[in-house]
NULO-754400 format. One record per residue (C-alpha): y, x, z; residue in one letter. Coordinates in steps of 0.02 Angstrom, whole numbers, plus 32768, in hexadecimal, padded with zeros to 4 digits. Example, Ala and Ser with C-alpha at 12.3 -4.5 7.8 and 13.67 -1.06 7.14 Angstrom:
c2;c1;c3;aa
7F1F;8267;8186;A
7FCB;82AC;8165;S
//
This chain:
c2;c1;c3;aa
71D4;92CF;9C88;X
713E;9336;9CC3;X
7158;93DA;9D1F;X
70EF;9477;9D0F;X
7103;94E0;9DAC;X
70B0;957C;9D65;X
7127;958F;9CD4;X
71B8;952C;9D1D;X
71BC;94C7;9C7C;X
71E3;940D;9C77;X
717F;93AB;9BF8;X
71AB;92FF;9BB4;X
7132;9272;9B8F;X
70F0;92C6;9AF1;X
7085;9339;9B5B;X
6FEB;92CC;9B44;X
6FF8;92CD;9A86;X
6F94;9335;9A09;X
700A;9331;9974;X
7053;93DF;9951;X
70F7;938B;9925;X
7104;932C;99C9;X
70D0;93C6;9A2B;X
715F;9427;99DA;X
71D1;93B4;9A3F;X
7172;93B0;9AE3;X
71EA;9429;9B39;X
728A;93D7;9AF7;X
7302;939C;9B7F;X
72FD;92F5;9B23;X
7285;9283;9B80;X
721E;925A;9AE6;X
7199;91D3;9AE7;X
7110;91BD;9A65;X
710E;9118;9A06;X
70BD;9097;9A77;X
70CF;900D;9AF8;X
710C;9081;9B81;X
71AB;90AD;9B21;X
71D0;8FFB;9AEA;X
71B4;8FB5;9B98;X
722B;9037;9BDF;X
72AF;9007;9B5F;X
729F;8F4F;9B8C;X
729E;8F6E;9C47;X
7337;8FDF;9C42;X
738E;8F7C;9BB8;X
73A4;9014;9B48;X
739D;9029;9A8C;X
7318;909B;9A43;X
7339;913A;99E2;X
72A5;9153;996D;X
7291;9200;991F;X
720B;9216;9899;X
71D9;92BA;9849;X
7149;9332;9831;X
7118;93DF;986B;X
7146;9442;97CE;X
71EB;93E9;97AA;X
727A;9468;979E;X
730A;93EF;97C4;X
72A5;93A6;9854;X
72A6;9456;989E;X
7361;9465;9881;X
738B;93C0;98D8;X
7314;93EB;9966;X
7369;9492;9984;X
741A;944E;9975;X
7404;93AD;99D6;X
735D;938B;9A28;X
7359;9434;9A80;X
740E;941C;9AB7;X
7431;93E6;9B6A;X
74CF;9387;9B3D;X
7476;931E;9AB9;X
73E2;9304;9B2E;X
7452;92C0;9BB9;X
7499;923B;9B46;X
73F0;920B;9AFD;X
739C;9203;9BA7;X
742A;91A0;9BF5;X
7447;911E;9B6D;X
73A9;9115;9B04;X
72EC;911B;9B08;X
72BB;91A6;9A90;X
721B;9195;9A2A;X
71D2;921F;99BE;X
7156;91F7;9931;X
70EF;9267;98C0;X
70FD;9213;9816;X
7057;925B;97DF;X
6FFC;920A;9871;X
705A;9164;9867;X
7085;9146;97B0;X
7095;908C;97D4;X
7124;90A6;984F;X
7173;9125;97DA;X
7169;90B5;9741;X
71B7;901F;9796;X
724B;907C;97DF;X
7262;90EA;9746;X
7276;904C;96DF;X
72FD;9017;975B;X
7357;90BD;9747;X
734F;90B2;9689;X
738E;9000;968B;X
741F;9028;96FF;X
7453;90D1;96B9;X
740B;90DA;9609;X
73A5;9174;9634;X
731F;91B3;96AA;X
72C6;924F;96E5;X
7295;92AB;9781;X
72C4;92B9;980C;X
72D4;91FD;980C;X
734A;91BE;9894;X
7348;9104;98BB;X
7394;909E;9948;X
7332;9006;9981;X
7341;8F77;99FA;X
72C0;8F77;9A87;X
725B;8EFF;9A1A;X
7250;8F80;998E;X
72CF;8F31;9919;X
7338;8FB6;98BF;X
73F5;8FAC;98B9;X
742D;905A;9880;X
73D5;90E4;981F;X
73F2;918E;97D3;X
739B;9235;97BE;X
73DE;92DD;97F9;X
747A;92DF;9865;X
74CD;9382;989E;X
74FB;938C;9955;X
75B4;938F;9927;X
75F8;933C;988B;X
760D;93AA;97F0;X
7619;939B;9734;X
7632;92DF;973E;X
7599;92C4;97AD;X
75B4;926F;9855;X
7588;92D5;98ED;X
74EF;929F;994E;X
754A;92A2;99F6;X
75D5;9232;99B4;X
7556;91BE;9965;X
74F5;91AC;9A08;X
7594;9186;9A69;X
75CD;9103;99EC;X
7524;90AC;99E8;X
7515;90B0;9AA6;X
75C2;9062;9AB4;X
759C;8FE0;9A2F;X
74FB;8FB0;9A88;X
7564;8F7F;9B1F;X
75FB;8F34;9AC7;X
75B5;8EEC;9A25;X
7505;8EBC;9A55;X
7506;8E12;99FF;X
753D;8E5D;995A;X
74B8;8EE5;9964;X
742D;8E69;998A;X
7462;8DF7;98FC;X
7465;8E88;9883;X
73BD;8ECA;98BC;X
736D;8E1E;98AC;X
73AE;8E11;97F9;X
736B;8EBE;97CE;X
72C2;8E8D;9815;X
72BD;8DED;97AE;X
72E8;8E4E;9710;X
7264;8ED4;972F;X
71DF;8E50;9753;X
720C;8DF1;96B5;X
7204;8E8E;964A;X
7160;8EC4;9697;X
7113;8E1A;9674;X
7164;8DFD;95CC;X
70F0;8DDC;9539;X
713E;8DD5;948E;X
7101;8D6D;93FD;X
7059;8DA5;93BB;X
7059;8E0D;931E;X
6FD8;8E4C;92A4;X
6FF5;8F06;928C;X
6FC6;8F45;91DF;X
6FCB;8FE3;9178;X
7084;8FC2;9165;X
709A;8FE8;921E;X
7045;9090;9201;X
70BD;90AF;9171;X
7152;9080;91DA;X
711D;90F7;9265;X
7109;9182;91E4;X
71B3;915D;9198;X
7208;9161;9242;X
71B4;9205;926E;X
71E5;9254;91C8;X
729B;9221;91E5;X
729F;9270;9291;X
7240;930D;925A;X
729B;93B4;9260;X
7272;9406;91B8;X
72B5;94AF;91F0;X
7261;94C9;9299;X
71E0;9440;92A0;X
71CF;93BC;9327;X
7229;9317;9335;X
72DC;92F3;9367;X
7357;936F;93AD;X
7350;93E0;9444;X
7302;93D5;94C0;X
7261;93CE;945C;X
71BC;9391;94A1;X
7110;93B3;9456;X
70EC;92F8;9437;X
7039;9320;9406;X
700C;926C;93E1;X
708F;926C;9355;X
702F;92FA;9303;X
6F86;92A8;9323;X
6FC6;920B;92CD;X
700E;926C;923A;X
6F66;92BF;921A;X
6F18;9213;9208;X
6FA4;91D9;9197;X
6F8A;9273;912B;X
6ED0;9251;911D;X
6EE6;9199;90F7;X
6F6F;91B2;9075;X
6F57;9265;9036;X
700B;9280;906E;X
702A;933B;9073;X
70D9;9323;90B9;X
7087;92E2;9158;X
7018;937C;915C;X
70B1;93EB;9144;X
7105;939B;91DC;X
706C;93C0;9245;X
705B;9472;9206;X
7112;94A0;921E;X
7114;9459;92CF;X
7072;94AB;9307;X
70A4;9552;92BB;X
7151;954E;930A;X
710F;9521;93B6;X
7089;95A9;93B1;X
710A;962C;937F;X
7190;95F0;93F6;X
71B3;9614;94AC;X
7168;956C;94D9;X
70C0;95C4;94C5;X
708D;9646;9547;X
7061;96DA;94D7;X
7014;9740;9563;X
6FB4;96C2;95CC;X
6FA8;9633;954E;X
6FCA;957B;956A;X
7067;9519;9541;X
7102;94FC;95AA;X
7144;944C;95C0;X
71CB;9444;953B;X
7251;94AA;94E2;X
7307;949C;9513;X
733C;94D7;9465;X
7310;949B;93B7;X
72B4;953C;9388;X
722F;952F;9410;X
726D;95D7;9456;X
72A8;95AE;9507;X
722E;953F;9566;X
7233;94DF;9607;X
71AD;954E;9651;X
713D;94D7;96B1;X
708E;94C3;966C;X
703F;9417;9676;X
6F84;93F7;9663;X
6FA3;9360;95F5;X
7007;93C9;9578;X
6F79;9446;956B;X
6F00;93B8;9549;X
6F67;935B;94C7;X
6F9C;93FA;946C;X
6EE9;9438;9468;X
6EB7;9397;9412;X
6F46;93A5;9396;X
6F1A;9459;9368;X
6E60;9432;935D;X
6E7C;939E;92EA;X
6EF7;9400;927F;X
6E72;9487;926D;X
6DF0;9405;923C;X
6E63;93AE;91C1;X
6EBC;9443;9173;X
6E44;94D3;918E;X
6EC4;9543;91E3;X
6E64;95C2;924C;X
6F01;95F2;92AB;X
6F09;9540;92EE;X
6E56;9552;932C;X
6E86;95F6;9380;X
6F19;95A4;93D9;X
6EAD;9514;9416;X
6E30;9591;9459;X
6EB8;95F4;94B1;X
6EFA;9559;9508;X
6E4B;952A;9541;X
6E2B;95D9;9584;X
6ECE;95D2;95E6;X
6E97;952E;9636;X
6DEA;9572;9661;X
6E35;9611;96AA;X
6ECB;95D1;970A;X
6EBE;9514;971D;X
6E09;94F5;974D;X
6DCE;94DA;97FF;X
6D2C;9524;9841;X
6CE5;9473;9844;X
6D0A;945C;978B;X
6DA1;93EA;978C;X
6E44;941D;973B;X
6EE6;943B;9799;X
6F83;93DC;976A;X
700F;9458;9746;X
7063;94FF;975E;X
7119;9508;9793;X
71AA;9549;972B;X
71F4;95AA;97BD;X
71C0;9647;981A;X
7226;96B6;988C;X
72A9;962C;988B;X
72C9;9638;97D0;X
728C;95D2;973E;X
7222;9636;96C5;X
7225;96D9;9729;X
7168;96EC;971A;X
716C;96E7;965C;X
7202;9750;9624;X
7216;980A;95FB;X
728F;9896;95D5;X
726D;991F;9554;X
7266;999E;95E1;X
71DD;993D;963C;X
7177;992F;959D;X
7187;99E9;9573;X
715A;9A18;9626;X
70B2;99C1;961D;X
707B;99DD;9569;X
70D6;9A7D;9536;X
7173;9A9B;94D3;X
7131;9A8E;9420;X
70C1;99F8;943D;X
7145;99AA;94AE;X
71CB;99B5;9427;X
7155;9967;93A8;X
7127;98DD;9422;X
71DE;98B9;9447;X
720A;98AE;9390;X
717A;9838;936D;X
7197;97C8;9403;X
7256;97CA;9402;X
7270;9825;94A7;X
731E;9872;949E;X
7398;98CE;9510;X
740F;9839;950F;X
7381;97BD;952B;X
736A;970B;94EF;X
7365;96BE;959D;X
73C7;96D7;963E;X
7403;9780;9680;X
73CC;97E5;95EA;X
7317;97AD;95F7;X
72AF;977C;9560;X
722F;96F5;9540;X
71A8;9737;94CA;X
71A4;96DB;9424;X
716F;9703;9373;X
71FC;9703;92F4;X
7194;9736;925B;X
70E0;971F;9224;X
706E;97B3;9246;X
7057;97D4;918D;X
7112;97DD;916B;X
7132;9846;9205;X
70A6;98C1;91D9;X
70EB;98D4;9129;X
719A;98F2;916B;X
715E;9972;91E9;X
70E8;99C1;9169;X
7053;99AC;91DE;X
6FA7;996D;91A7;X
6F92;98BB;91E6;X
6EF1;98E3;9242;X
6F43;9974;929E;X
6FD7;9908;92CE;X
6F6A;987E;9314;X
6EFF;98F9;9377;X
6F98;9950;93C0;X
6FEB;98AC;93F1;X
6F4B;9868;943E;X
6F39;9904;94AA;X
6FEE;98FC;94E1;X
6FDF;9843;950B;X
6F47;9866;9577;X
6FA0;98F1;95D7;X
703C;9889;95F2;X
6FD4;97F3;9628;X
6F80;985E;96AE;X
702A;989C;96E8;X
706E;97EB;96EA;X
6FE0;97B5;975A;X
7029;9826;97E0;X
70CA;97C2;97E3;X
70EC;9731;9859;X
7097;969D;9805;X
70E7;95F2;97F2;X
70A4;956A;9863;X
7003;951B;9826;X
6FF7;9461;9845;X
6F3E;945F;986F;X
6F22;93A6;9881;X
6EA0;9360;9809;X
6ED1;92BF;97B1;X
6E4A;9254;9760;X
6EBA;9223;96CE;X
6EF1;92D2;969D;X
6E41;9314;96B4;X
6E08;928F;963A;X
6E82;92D1;95B8;X
6E48;9385;95D1;X
6D91;9352;95CA;X
6DB5;92FB;9523;X
6E0E;9395;94E0;X
6D88;9411;9515;X
6CFE;93A2;94D3;X
6D56;938C;942C;X
6D76;9447;9422;X
6CC4;9477;9450;X
6C7B;942E;93B2;X
6D07;9455;9339;X
6D2D;9509;9366;X
6C9A;9515;939D;X
6C87;9556;944F;X
6C01;9516;94C6;X
6C64;9558;955B;X
6CE2;94CF;953D;X
6C64;9440;9541;X
6C14;948F;95DA;X
6CBC;948F;9635;X
6CDE;93DD;95FC;X
6C36;93A5;963E;X
6C52;93FB;96E4;X
6CFA;93A5;96F8;X
6CB2;92FB;96C8;X
6C26;9310;9746;X
6CA6;933E;97CB;X
6D0B;929F;97A9;X
6C6F;9233;97A8;X
6C31;9282;9849;X
6CD2;9290;98AE;X
6D4D;9212;9865;X
6CDD;917E;9840;X
6CB3;910C;98D1;X
6C0A;90C0;98F7;X
6C4A;901D;98AD;X
6C6E;9075;9808;X
6D2C;907D;9814;X
6D92;9117;97EF;X
6E0B;9169;9867;X
6EAB;91BF;9832;X
6EB8;9266;988B;X
6E4F;92EE;98DD;X
6E93;9380;9941;X
6E44;93ED;99C7;X
6DB2;9377;99DA;X
6E23;92E0;99ED;X
6E1C;924D;9974;X
6EAC;91D0;996A;X
6EF2;913A;990C;X
6E91;90BA;98A6;X
6E8C;90EA;97EE;X
6F10;90AB;9776;X
6EF8;9076;96C2;X
6F13;9126;967F;X
6E8E;916A;96F5;X
6E0F;90F5;96A6;X
6E4D;9100;95F3;X
6E60;91BD;95EB;X
6DBD;91E0;9645;X
6D5E;9167;95D6;X
6DAA;91C2;9541;X
6D6C;9266;9588;X
6CBD;9220;95A2;X
6CB5;91DF;94EF;X
6CE7;9289;94AA;X
6C6F;92DF;9520;X
6BDF;9273;94E5;X
6C09;9299;942F;X
6C0C;9353;9459;X
6B6E;935E;94C4;X
6B0D;92BD;949E;X
6AE8;92A8;9557;X
6AC6;91ED;956A;X
6B02;91E1;961E;X
6BB4;9209;95E7;X
6BB3;9179;956C;X
6B64;9109;95F1;X
6BEE;9137;966C;X
6C73;9113;95E7;X
6C29;9067;95C7;X
6C1E;903E;9681;X
6CD0;9075;96A3;X
6D0E;9015;960B;X
6CC7;8F75;9653;X
6D11;8F9C;96FE;X
6DBA;8FBC;96AD;X
6DB5;8F13;9657;X
6D8A;8EBA;96F9;X
6E15;8F11;975C;X
6EA6;8F23;96E3;X
6E98;8EA4;9654;X
6F29;8E2B;963E;X
6EDC;8D82;9618;X
6F81;8D31;95EC;X
6FC1;8DA5;9563;X
6F3D;8E2B;9549;X
6F45;8EE4;9569;X
6F31;8F3C;960F;X
6FA1;8F46;96A7;X
6FC2;8FF2;96F2;X
6F7D;8FBC;979B;X
6EDD;8F63;97CB;X
6EDB;8EAC;97F9;X
6EC2;8ED5;98B1;X
6F41;8F65;98B9;X
6FD4;8F71;9930;X
7054;8EEB;9903;X
70F7;8F39;98C8;X
7194;8EE4;9887;X
7141;8EDA;97DB;X
7099;8EF9;978A;X
70BF;8F6E;96F9;X
7069;8F72;9650;X
7092;900A;95E7;X
7080;9024;952C;X
70FE;90AE;9505;X
70AE;9153;94D1;X
711B;91D2;952A;X
70E9;9280;9566;X
7037;923E;955E;X
6FEF;91A5;9507;X
6FFB;9104;956B;X
6F62;90C3;95C3;X
6F64;902C;9550;X
6F68;9095;94B2;X
6ED4;90FC;94EC;X
6E76;9062;952C;X
6E8C;900D;9483;X
6E35;909A;9426;X
6DB1;90AD;94AF;X
6D82;8FF6;949A;X
6D72;9009;93DE;X
6D08;90A7;93EA;X
6C96;9066;9473;X
6C80;8FC0;9419;X
6C41;901F;9380;X
6BD6;9096;93E7;X
6B7B;9014;944E;X
6B89;8F7E;93DA;X
6BF4;8F13;944E;X
6C5B;8E94;93EB;X
6CB0;8E54;9489;X
6D0C;8EFA;949C;X
6D44;8EF1;93E6;X
6D8B;8E44;940B;X
6DEC;8E88;94A0;X
6E32;8F14;9433;X
6E65;8E94;93B1;X
6EBD;8E2E;9439;X
6F17;8ECB;9473;X
6F5C;8EFD;93CA;X
6F95;8E4C;93A5;X
6FE7;8E3E;9450;X
7045;8EE1;9437;X
7071;8EBA;9384;X
7127;8E8F;939F;X
714E;8F2E;93FF;X
70F5;8F97;937E;X
714F;8F45;92ED;X
71FB;8F6F;9331;X
71E2;902A;9347;X
7130;9069;932B;X
7167;911F;933C;X
716E;90FE;93F8;X
70B6;90D0;93F7;X
7066;9155;938A;X
6FC4;915D;93ED;X
6FB5;90A2;93DD;X
6FCC;90C2;9323;X
6F3A;913B;932D;X
6ED5;90AA;9372;X
6F18;9036;92EC;X
6EE0;90B2;9267;X
6E2F;90A6;92AE;X
6E3E;8FE9;92BE;X
6E6F;8FD3;9207;X
6DE0;9041;91D0;X
6D76;9065;9176;X
6D14;90AD;9207;X
6C75;9112;91FA;X
6BE5;90FF;9273;X
6B80;91A0;9265;X
6AD5;91AD;92B6;X
6A74;924F;92AD;X
69BB;9231;92CF;X
695B;92CE;92F5;X
6924;934F;9373;X
69C2;93A3;93B9;X
6961;9446;93CC;X
693B;9452;9312;X
69AE;94B5;929F;X
69CA;9429;9220;X
6A00;93B0;92A7;X
6A78;9430;92F2;X
6AC1;9455;9247;X
6ADD;939D;9223;X
6B30;9385;92CC;X
6BA1;941A;92AE;X
6BCE;93DA;9201;X
6C0E;9337;924C;X
6C61;9383;92E5;X
6CC2;9402;9281;X
6D02;9387;91FF;X
6DA1;9321;9215;X
6D5B;9271;9222;X
6DD5;9212;9291;X
6D88;9168;926B;X
6CD5;9195;9296;X
6C63;917B;9328;X
6BD2;91F5;933E;X
6B2B;91D6;9391;X
6A8E;923F;939E;X
69E7;91E6;93A0;X
695B;925D;93D3;X
68A5;922C;93E5;X
684A;9213;9489;X
6897;91E9;9531;X
6945;9224;94FF;X
693F;91B0;946A;X
690D;911D;94D6;X
699B;9146;9550;X
6A24;9141;94CC;X
69D5;90A9;9478;X
69DF;904A;951C;X
6A9C;9062;9514;X
6AAA;9049;9457;X
6A1C;8FD3;9426;X
6A3C;8FDF;936A;X
6A01;9095;9373;X
694E;905F;9392;X
692C;904D;92D8;X
6981;90F1;92A8;X
68FE;917A;92AF;X
68E6;9225;925F;X
6899;922A;91B2;X
67EF;9270;9187;X
683F;9317;915C;X
68A7;9323;91F9;X
695A;92F6;9227;X
69BA;9276;91C3;X
6A67;9229;91D0;X
6A8F;916F;91CC;X
6B41;9145;9198;X
6B86;9095;91A1;X
6C31;906C;915C;X
6C8B;8FC6;9146;X
6BFE;8F64;9199;X
6B7B;8FA8;9122;X
6B03;903B;9132;X
6ADE;90BE;90AF;X
6A38;910C;9080;X
6A04;918A;9107;X
6A35;923E;90E0;X
69AF;92C2;90F5;X
6A07;9362;90BE;X
6A9B;93C4;9100;X
6AE2;93DA;9051;X
6AE2;9320;9032;X
6B34;9300;90DB;X
6BBE;937C;90B3;X
6BDD;9326;900D;X
6BE4;9278;9059;X
6C5A;92AD;90E5;X
6CCD;9305;906B;X
//
């Protein structure tokens, strides 16, 4: 442990780290080590088991366990005496997290964070769980008792522990390397995914399954494609009900915008208050696509609000996007976001305050803890205005003014912790969302922010050899990129090209796609490993397909390959995508609802796809109108390229050689549309383009 004479504070071995999560534990009496050789060598030298604790900076129950146990001298004495304690930020080391989370799920049937795993000095797990209270309660074992029992067993039952850990390691390695029989996914797999979603759909409150409810944006993105392919309005109804309910519920921040992580109740009223960048990105895309597909302007407004929250509160001066905001402030979850009627009236006046409280469900008894209320909308504005006998325009103006005043007052409160590390993967998602939103909504500020973030990643998180790095914070870059860093960032670059038609973004996407194939491709059974071929050797090399809180790297990579193959005319990438979907066929066939973003890719794979090339001067009005027509339409199976004349035309043609022959017509811009491996007559008028796209 390091000692600081000035402050008389003793620091543990996390003092050299940059992760906000690890630094939260730097003053713990527990002698934490970061993941690395130093900790494992100490465990071997001293013949001690390892206690591995995995979490992240904005995790509420991680804070609880830290306060109860890791800040406690009694717990620290036991850990320091009998174990080597390692702390890992799951967002910096998703490979470590995934391996040991799979162990926890296999041993206990569940998982979550904080993740608590006991290992041999060689890294083999033998016991796992999540949160443990210091003293046992409500059927949960106490952490102190657990540490004592494991320390005793390490001395008295070593052989049994080692045998068990070796067996767990064999099982995890087998599962990580397993490749089922190849399948040939078809439209029937899309239908099965839709059927499973419809069975789990909540027809009253929207969403899927019971409480707690997660946004699961990729479910909605898939359903929009199913609706378009099959003219299935029930699928559209599921999307609409879910998006409406989330926007009205407490899961949405009605004052500052953005979405909280999930809802603990079925009505979306009481959220877990942390805000994750990846949720903002995925939900923005869901709302944008629902606006494109269904024409709902309120969905466009919500997407814009989420983007403005990210640009205001989650964007670094350099242009990258921060990772998350905590649920807790002043030692309490949600304190930053909740109100009493008296607080509201104090800041906006009695009459307006009472109206605001009625509209947003802020009551004397409260809907949260200690008589506090989470703002939510219980009735549509039109119905509320009619009930209150207020013109709708007056109501909306009054509420907007009150929200602005309360937001300014809320800014004076103690803010939750901001996890200000910049992750390549999550930035890729947000770049994709902003780029998609910039054309559809439209708002050039969004594509500008997306471009600035992409330039930041390319400048600061891409090495001279062309490889991506995982994390940036305070000028410090760390960890070789994982599959999701490549897949998500390539996705962002593709969307950014289609929003701005800047060739260097498409060029970067193509270069990184080739690098990803070289580093992560599984020659034996297809698909991509999570870690590069030269990455640190762990007890297994994971390959993930499950679309959880975010789509898996493989699901995103599958669609990236298909889109880039069409955009640059590379049949080799189409062949790799075909190998992927056949290799994953068996897993998909069993339960495609668990792979809904892969189903999004399958929808594109099955076609028909449209390759749309607009040839014309981007400064001319007709060209801009044609571009807007395509960008604002819901065309999930299209790729879009702009072929200008001159040097810019030669630049994009060098990346996509088939564009060389596609030039503007004598009268100006024209549109080339190819579908089903055949090309149509070029379109020279906006009216004709609108008709064809419809």
